C-alpha positions in Angstrom: 96.0 22.7 1.3 93.0 21.3 3.2 94.3 22.0 6.7 95.4 25.5 5.9 92.1 26.2 4.2 90.3 25.0 7.3 92.3 27.5 9.3 91.2 30.3 6.9 87.5 29.6 7.9 88.1 29.2 11.7 87.1 31.7 14.4 83.7 32.5 13.0 82.7 34.3 16.2 80.6 37.4 16.6 83.5 39.7 16.6 84.7 38.4 13.2 83.9 40.2 9.9 80.7 39.2 8.1 82.7 38.3 5.1 86.4 37.7 4.3 88.7 36.4 1.6 91.9 34.4 2.2 94.7 33.4 -0.1 96.2 30.1 1.1 99.5 29.1 -0.7 100.0 25.4 -1.4 102.5 23.8 1.1 104.4 21.8 -1.5 104.3 24.3 -4.4 103.4 27.7 -3.1 104.6 29.7 -6.2 102.3 27.7 -8.5 99.2 26.5 -6.6 97.0 28.3 -4.1 93.5 28.1 -2.6 91.3 31.2 -2.6 88.7 31.0 0.2 85.8 33.4 0.3 83.5 33.1 3.3 80.3 35.2 3.9 77.6 35.2 6.5 74.3 33.6 5.2 72.4 36.2 7.3 72.9 38.9 4.7 73.8 37.0 1.6 72.1 34.2 -0.4 73.9 32.2 -3.2 73.3 34.9 -5.9 74.8 37.7 -3.8 77.7 35.5 -2.7 78.7 34.6 -6.3 78.1 38.1 -7.6 80.9 39.2 -5.3 82.9 36.0 -5.8 82.9 36.3 -9.6 83.8 40.0 -9.4 86.8 39.3 -7.2 88.1 36.2 -9.1 87.6 37.2 -12.8 89.7 39.9 -14.3 87.3 40.3 -17.2 84.2 40.5 -15.0 82.4 43.8 -15.2 81.6 45.1 -11.7 77.9 45.0 -11.1 76.3 47.5 -8.9 74.1 45.9 -6.2 71.3 47.7 -4.4 71.8 47.4 -0.6 68.3 48.8 0.3 66.1 46.1 1.8 62.7 45.5 0.2 60.5 46.4 3.2 57.6 44.1 2.3 59.7 41.2 1.2 58.0 38.7 3.6 54.6 39.7 2.3 55.7 39.3 -1.3 57.2 35.8 -0.5 53.9 34.8 1.2 52.1 35.7 -2.0 54.6 33.6 -4.0 54.8 30.5 -1.8 51.6 30.7 0.4 51.7 31.8 4.1 51.7 28.2 5.5 54.7 27.3 3.3 56.4 30.5 4.3 55.9 29.9 8.0 56.8 26.2 8.3 60.6 26.5 7.9 60.8 29.0 10.8 58.2 27.3 13.0 58.6 25.5 16.3 58.0 22.3 14.4 61.3 22.5 12.5 63.2 24.0 15.4 62.3 21.1 17.6 63.1 18.4 15.0 66.5 20.2 14.6 67.1 20.1 18.4 66.0 16.5 18.5 68.6 15.6 15.8 71.3 17.6 17.5 70.7 15.8 20.8 70.8 12.4 19.1 74.1 13.3 17.5 75.5 14.3 20.8 74.3 11.3 22.7 75.3 8.7 20.1 78.6 10.4 19.0 77.4 10.3 15.4 79.7 12.0 12.9 78.8 13.9 9.8 79.9 12.3 6.5 80.3 13.8 3.1 80.5 12.7 -0.5 81.1 14.6 -3.7 80.0 13.2 -7.1 80.7 14.5 -10.6 77.9 14.4 -13.2 78.3 12.9 -16.6 76.9 15.5 -18.9 76.0 13.1 -21.8 74.2 10.7 -19.5 72.4 13.5 -17.7 71.2 15.0 -21.0 69.8 11.5 -22.0 68.0 11.2 -18.7 66.5 14.7 -19.1 65.1 13.9 -22.5 63.7 10.6 -21.2 62.0 12.3 -18.2 60.6 15.1 -20.4 59.2 12.6 -22.9 57.6 10.6 -20.0 55.9 13.8 -18.8 53.7 13.7 -22.0 53.8 17.5 -22.5 52.9 18.5 -18.9 56.2 20.5 -18.8 58.2 22.2 -21.6 61.5 20.7 -20.3 63.2 19.0 -17.4 66.3 20.5 -15.9 69.4 18.9 -14.2 68.2 20.4 -11.0 64.8 18.7 -11.3 66.5 15.3 -11.9 68.9 15.6 -9.0 66.3 16.9 -6.5 63.9 14.1 -7.4 66.6 11.5 -7.1 67.7 12.9 -3.8 64.2 13.0 -2.4 63.4 9.5 -3.4 66.6 7.9 -2.1 67.7 9.9 1.0 65.1 8.5 3.3 63.5 12.0 3.7 59.8 12.2 4.1 60.0 15.9 3.3 62.6 17.8 1.4 63.3 21.5 1.1 64.4 23.2 -2.1 66.0 26.6 -1.5 64.4 29.0 -4.1 65.9 32.4 -4.8 63.0 34.9 -5.2 65.2 37.4 -6.9 64.0 37.8 -10.5 60.8 35.9 -9.8 59.0 38.9 -8.5 59.0 42.4 -10.0 59.7 44.1 -6.7 62.6 41.7 -5.8 65.0 42.3 -8.7 68.3 40.5 -9.6 70.4 43.5 -8.7 69.5 43.5 -5.0 72.1 42.5 -2.5 71.0 40.4 0.4 69.4 37.1 1.1 66.0 36.6 -0.6 65.9 32.9 -0.8 63.3 30.7 0.9 63.1 26.9 1.4 60.0 25.4 -0.2 58.9 22.1 1.3 58.1 19.0 -0.8 56.6 15.7 0.4 58.2 12.6 -1.1 55.2 12.2 -3.5 55.7 15.8 -4.7 59.2 14.9 -5.9 58.4 11.5 -7.3 59.4 12.6 -10.8 61.5 15.4 -12.1 58.5 16.7 -14.0 56.6 17.2 -10.8 59.5 19.4 -9.5 59.4 21.4 -12.8 55.6 21.8 -12.7 55.8 23.3 -9.2 58.4 25.8 -10.1 57.0 27.0 -13.4 55.0 30.2 -13.2 52.6 31.0 -16.1 50.8 34.4 -15.9 48.7 33.4 -19.0 47.3 30.4 -17.0 47.0 32.5 -13.8 49.7 30.3 -12.1 51.4 33.0 -10.0 52.5 30.8 -7.1 55.2 28.2 -6.6 53.1 25.3 -5.3 53.7 21.6 -4.8 51.7 19.6 -7.3 50.4 16.6 -5.2 50.1 17.7 -1.6 49.7 21.4 -2.5 49.5 23.4 0.7 49.3 20.7 3.4 51.9 20.7 6.2 52.7 17.8 8.6 51.4 17.9 12.2 53.7 18.7 15.1 53.8 15.1 16.4 54.4 13.6 13.0 57.1 16.1 12.4 58.8 15.4 15.8 58.7 11.5 15.7 58.5 10.4 12.1 60.2 12.8 9.8 63.7 13.0 8.3 64.3 16.1 6.2 66.4 16.7 3.1 67.7 20.2 2.2 68.8 21.0 -1.4 70.3 24.1 -2.8 71.7 24.9 -6.3 74.7 27.2 -6.8 75.8 25.9 -10.2 74.2 28.7 -12.3 75.6 31.5 -10.2 79.3 30.4 -10.3 81.8 31.3 -13.0 85.4 29.9 -13.3 88.1 32.0 -11.8 90.5 33.8 -14.1 93.1 35.8 -12.2 95.9 37.9 -13.8 99.3 36.7 -12.7 102.9 37.9 -13.1 105.0 34.8 -13.3 108.7 34.3 -12.7 109.5 33.8 -16.3 110.8 37.2 -17.3 107.9 38.7 -15.5 105.6 37.6 -18.3 101.9 38.3 -17.5 99.7 35.2 -17.6 96.3 34.0 -16.3 95.9 31.9 -13.2 93.1 29.4 -14.0 90.9 27.4 -11.7 91.6 23.7 -11.1 88.7 22.9 -8.7 85.9 24.9 -7.1 84.3 23.4 -4.0 81.7 24.4 -1.4 83.6 24.3 1.9 81.5 23.7 5.0 82.2 22.6 8.6 79.0 20.7 9.4 80.6 18.5 12.1 79.1 20.5 15.0 76.0 21.8 13.2 74.1 19.3 11.1 71.6 17.2 13.2 70.9 13.5 12.5 67.4 14.5 11.3 68.7 16.3 8.2 70.6 15.4 5.1 71.8 18.2 2.7 72.6 18.3 -1.0 74.4 21.1 -2.7 74.5 21.3 -6.5 77.6 23.3 -7.7 80.0 23.9 -10.6 83.4 22.1 -9.7 85.1 23.2 -13.0 84.3 24.8 -16.3 81.4 23.0 -18.0 80.9 20.5 -15.2 78.3 20.0 -12.5 78.6 18.0 -9.2 76.7 17.4 -6.0 77.9 17.5 -2.4 75.9 15.4 0.0 76.3 15.8 3.7 74.6 13.8 6.5 75.1 11.3 9.3 74.3 8.3 7.1 75.1 8.6 3.4 75.7 4.9 2.6 72.6 5.1 0.4 74.4 7.4 -2.1 76.8 4.7 -3.4 74.0 2.0 -3.3 71.6 4.1 -5.4 74.1 5.8 -7.7 72.5 6.2 -11.2 74.3 6.3 -14.5 74.5 10.1 -14.7 77.1 10.1 -11.9 80.6 9.6 -13.4 83.1 9.6 -10.5 83.6 10.5 -6.9 85.8 13.5 -5.9 88.3 12.8 -3.1 89.3 15.9 -1.2 
């Protein structure tokens, strides 16, 4: 179904709808298997909004959740209070724009092609690692999450001097509630030393009102940002995002051909589907954490050089997904 699924996402021009859903029958067995493709503009929807709609459309037992479409007028000010103004400004600054353009030009001149790999996570091995990392933190954090382990591993092995973690601000601030529609996420920048261990990632994300920790702040480099020339000539960036907790397995009612008996169409595989070939510059590598099937977690890594993934594959990765 891959070619047909690609066609379902084509023609993303300005005159196309901001979101659409396509049902793509399997070529070899169209009455049994199909792909369901939901695409949505990132301009108005973050991961939580996308999956709120996705889960409502793909689960017969999902209660429809009303989402508030009114925009929070002072959202940028609230995010500045959460992340700090410098951290808020850097991802949309000329520094990052120019490093993006530099990488795009390099890709064009060299003919470099984007590569992609998907790896499943072994739950048992991951749980062991989380316990080990939490114990090594000597009480500095109450726990270490799968996200912390994966982001730290990615930052330390991808050749990135700085990595961005996309943080959804919904639910972290009273004024930006979970029932809001829209895109309220923001990339938080981490230097390599800020992500040296999973515990450092966890420390930065924890907010403790009792200890007056009301900001998401890097632990080691705190609020420093790289200079323009260092950014332009010396920096490779990593980007990470986590959709695993938003996604639920599809359960669709289906009337089969066997005496019209009603049954449930279940999900075989859930994948992020992106066409990065003409978009991702050589100066960026991206990792998405997602739920490929019920009870499982996987990562999708996209970049111009991802040979390091197989060379530095820890025990908590079980197998590669070929698609």
